[in-house]
Structures are given as structure tokens and as C-alpha cells.
C-alpha positions in Angstrom: -17.3 3.8 9.2 -16.3 1.4 12.5 -20.7 0.7 12.6 -20.2 -1.2 8.8 -17.0 -2.8 9.7 -18.9 -4.5 13.3 -22.3 -5.8 11.1 -19.9 -7.5 8.8 -17.8 -9.1 11.2 -17.9 -8.1 15.3 -14.2 -9.5 15.6 -12.9 -6.2 12.8 -14.2 -3.4 15.4 -11.6 -5.0 17.7 -8.4 -5.1 15.4 -6.2 -1.9 14.4 -6.8 0.2 11.8 -5.3 2.3 9.3 -6.8 4.5 7.2 -6.2 5.8 3.8 -8.2 9.0 2.5 -7.0 7.9 -1.2 -7.3 11.1 -4.5 -5.9 14.0 -2.4 -4.2 15.1 -6.0 -8.3 15.7 -7.1 -9.4 19.3 -5.9 -13.1 18.3 -5.0 -11.5 15.3 -2.8 -8.1 17.0 -1.4 -10.5 19.5 -0.1 -12.3 17.0 2.4 -9.4 15.8 4.0 -8.9 17.6 7.8 -12.9 17.1 7.7 -12.5 13.4 6.7 -9.5 12.9 9.3 -11.3 15.0 12.4 -14.5 12.5 11.8 -11.9 9.4 11.8 -10.3 10.7 14.9 -13.7 10.9 16.4 -14.2 7.3 15.8 -11.5 6.5 17.5 -8.2 5.9 14.7 -5.2 7.1 16.0 -4.0 9.9 14.2 -0.7 8.4 13.2 -2.9 5.7 11.6 -4.5 8.0 9.0 -3.0 9.0 6.2 -4.1 10.9 3.0 -2.3 9.8 -0.2 -2.6 10.0 -3.8 -2.1 6.8 -6.2 -1.9 8.5 -9.2 0.8 10.6 -8.0 2.3 8.3 -5.1 1.9 10.5 -2.2 2.2 9.7 0.9 2.0 5.8 -0.1 5.5 5.0 1.1 4.6 6.4 4.6 0.6 4.2 4.5 3.1 1.1 3.1 5.7 1.1 6.2 2.6 1.8 9.0 1.3 -1.0 8.3 3.8 -3.1 8.3 4.3 -1.8 11.3 0.6 -2.4 12.9 0.9 -6.0 11.2 4.3 -6.5 13.0 2.7 -5.8 16.5 -0.1 -7.9 15.9 2.8 -10.7 15.4 1.7 -13.9 13.7 -1.7 -15.2 14.0 -3.0 -18.2 16.2 -2.5 -21.4 13.0 -5.8 -23.2 13.4 -5.8 -26.1 10.7 -9.0 -27.8 10.1 -8.3 -29.6 6.7 -9.0 -32.8 4.9 -6.9 -31.9 1.8 -4.5 -34.7 1.1 -1.3 -31.7 0.5 -0.6 -29.7 3.3 2.6 -27.8 1.5 4.4 -25.2 4.0 4.0 -22.0 2.1 7.2 -20.3 2.9 7.3 -17.5 5.6 7.6 -13.8 5.1 10.9 -12.1 2.9 12.5 -9.7 4.2 12.8 -7.6 1.3 12.7 -3.9 1.9 10.2 -1.4 0.5 12.8 1.0 0.2 15.8 -1.0 -1.9 15.0 -0.4 -5.4 17.1 0.4 -8.2 16.8 2.7 -11.1 17.9 2.1 -14.5 18.0 5.3 -17.2 17.3 4.2 -20.7 18.4 7.5 -22.7 16.3 8.6 -25.8 17.3 7.3 -29.1 16.2 10.5 -31.0 15.5 14.4 -30.7 11.6 14.3 -29.4 12.3 10.3 -27.8 11.6 10.4 -24.3 14.3 8.9 -21.5 12.8 5.8 -19.5 13.5 5.3 -16.4 12.9 1.2 -15.2 12.5 1.1 -11.6 13.2 -2.0 -10.0 13.2 -3.9 -6.0 11.7 -7.4 -5.1 9.3 -5.9 -2.4 8.6 -3.2 -5.4 7.4 -5.6 -7.4 5.7 -8.1 -4.9 3.4 -4.9 -4.1 2.3 -3.6 -7.8 1.7 -7.5 -7.8 -0.5 -7.1 -4.7 -2.1 -3.6 -5.9 -3.3 -5.2 -8.9 -0.1 -4.3 -11.2 0.5 -6.9 -13.7 4.1 -5.9 -14.6 7.1 -6.9 -13.0 9.1 -3.4 -13.4 7.6 -0.2 -13.5 8.3 1.7 -16.3 8.1 5.4 -16.4 8.0 8.0 -18.9 9.9 11.7 -18.5 9.4 14.2 -20.8 11.9 16.4 -20.6 11.3 19.8 -22.2 
């Protein structure tokens, strides 16, 4: 893996790595978590930067996001080099202090005996995160069927 990064850009080899092994909820994939972890550790990835996750169930995702944020914070701001001839050089706002663990959950009770209960999870940082990972919706809706 490091060799591929270095071929793409030698500077990437020197950057800290946080690696997520996804689909641990799938039996064929989840069976290889320990093997992949050992290979990553052998390549020099620190054990605290290796995560087994399931994007489908959310397992391990919050820990991964927290670690990535810490690694980025530890790096500090990048050196700013401005090389543009653009006329409009509007300064963008800095990083917001919204926290991923600050959210609310609203419950919509079923309208009938066969209707599901609906949960709405709302939070500024969660909404931004959802946009980043490709979700269009600003509110995460989860249906839970109670039996």
C-alpha cells in the first residue's frame, strides 16, 4: 500500500496514515480483519490508526472520525501558498467548532398499527459529515420496525 502511495506522490509516504477496513459486517470480508491489520502494522501503520468499520451499520465509524480529526488537529494548519491571478480571492470561513457527538433524536410515532416508528437524527456536524460522504439528505432518517 505504501509503495502505491509513494508512486502517486513521494510526499504521501511521509504523511500520517489512518486506515479503515470496511465491510466487517460481511462474513467473507470480516473474516480477514486480523490478517489485514497485521499487514498494515508490518508496513508501519500505528495500531491506533487501524480501524475495522462497517459503513452500513456504523460500527467503528465514530472512533474512526474522532481519530482522523485528532491526526488532522495534530498536524496543524498547512502552509498557505497563494499562487493565483484570480480576481475574486474571497477568504473562506475557517473550521467550525461543531462536534460530531452533539445531536438530537426526534421520534415520530406510527400513524397506524402496521406503520413503523421513524427516528430523525439531527446535528450540524453530522449533517456536514453526511454531505462529505455523499449523502444528499440533511437529516438522517432511520426506520425501526417494532415487532
